[in-house]
C-alpha positions in Angstrom: 0.0 0.0 0.0 1.3 3.4 -0.9 -0.1 6.6 0.8 0.3 10.2 -0.2 0.9 12.9 2.4 0.9 16.6 1.6 2.4 19.5 3.5 0.2 22.5 4.0 1.3 26.1 4.0 2.1 25.9 7.7 4.5 23.0 7.0 2.2 20.5 8.8 1.6 17.1 7.5 -1.7 15.3 7.8 -1.5 11.5 7.5 -4.3 9.3 6.2 -6.2 7.3 8.8 -4.4 4.1 7.7 -1.0 5.6 8.6 -2.2 7.4 11.7 -3.8 4.2 13.0 -0.5 2.3 12.7 1.5 5.1 14.4 -0.8 5.5 17.4 -1.0 8.6 19.4 2.7 9.3 19.4 5.0 8.2 16.5 8.7 8.1 16.1 10.3 8.9 12.8 13.7 7.9 11.4 14.5 10.0 8.3 17.1 9.3 5.7 18.1 11.1 2.5 15.4 9.3 0.4 13.0 7.7 2.9 11.4 8.1 6.2 10.0 5.4 8.5 7.3 6.0 11.0 6.3 3.7 13.8 4.6 3.8 17.2 6.8 5.1 20.0 8.3 2.3 22.0 8.2 -0.3 19.2 10.9 -2.9 19.3 13.6 -2.4 16.7 13.2 -6.1 15.7 9.5 -5.6 15.0 10.2 -2.4 12.9 12.9 -4.3 10.9 10.5 -7.1 10.2 7.9 -4.6 8.9 10.6 -3.0 6.8 11.5 -6.4 5.3 7.9 -6.7 4.1 8.0 -3.2 2.6 11.3 -4.0 1.0 9.8 -7.1 -0.7 6.9 -5.1 -1.9 9.2 -2.5 -3.4 11.4 -5.2 -5.1 8.2 -6.7 -6.6 7.2 -3.3 -8.0 10.7 -3.0 -9.5 10.5 -6.4 -11.2 7.0 -5.7 -12.5 8.1 -2.3 -14.0 11.1 -3.9 -15.6 9.0 -6.8 -17.1 6.5 -4.3 -18.4 9.2 -2.1 -20.0 10.8 -5.2 -21.6 7.4 -6.2 -23.0 6.9 -2.8 -24.4 10.3 -2.7 -26.0 9.9 -6.2 -27.5 6.5 -5.6 -29.1 6.8 -5.7 -32.9 6.6 -2.2 -34.3 4.5 -1.9 -37.4 6.7 -1.9 -40.5 6.4 1.2 -42.6 4.8 0.5 -46.0 7.3 0.7 -48.8 6.7 3.8 -50.9 6.0 3.1 -54.5 7.8 5.3 -56.9 5.5 7.7 -58.6 6.1 6.3 -62.1 5.1 2.8 -61.0 2.0 4.2 -59.2 1.0 6.0 -62.4 1.4 2.8 -64.4 -0.7 0.8 -61.9 -3.6 3.2 -62.1 -3.4 3.4 -65.9 -3.6 -0.4 -66.1 -6.5 -0.4 -63.6 -8.4 2.1 -65.6 -7.9 0.0 -68.8 -9.2 -3.1 -67.0 -12.2 -1.3 -65.6 -13.0 0.0 -69.1 -12.8 -3.5 -70.4 -9.6 -3.1 -72.3 -6.6 -5.5 -72.1 
């Protein structure tokens, strides 16, 4: 599950109920350069790590799915462009077609 959190003009974040319910009344945060984990205050580090392992598996599955989808898109046969007929041949073709339609040849 992925939740979106927005910051208001007062730099306050409002978390969806799903996230707020997990965190409880008081949450602890551990930020990093590209991620942030939030968990109820007093949670055992082992329990937090087990939860992170589940999240990591989910992210890895998303990566695999995206890579497979990209590979499928790149391997789809692209429609071949129709060869262009030289103008002189096109003219001959239509001349012959007109003759056949008129009953000649």
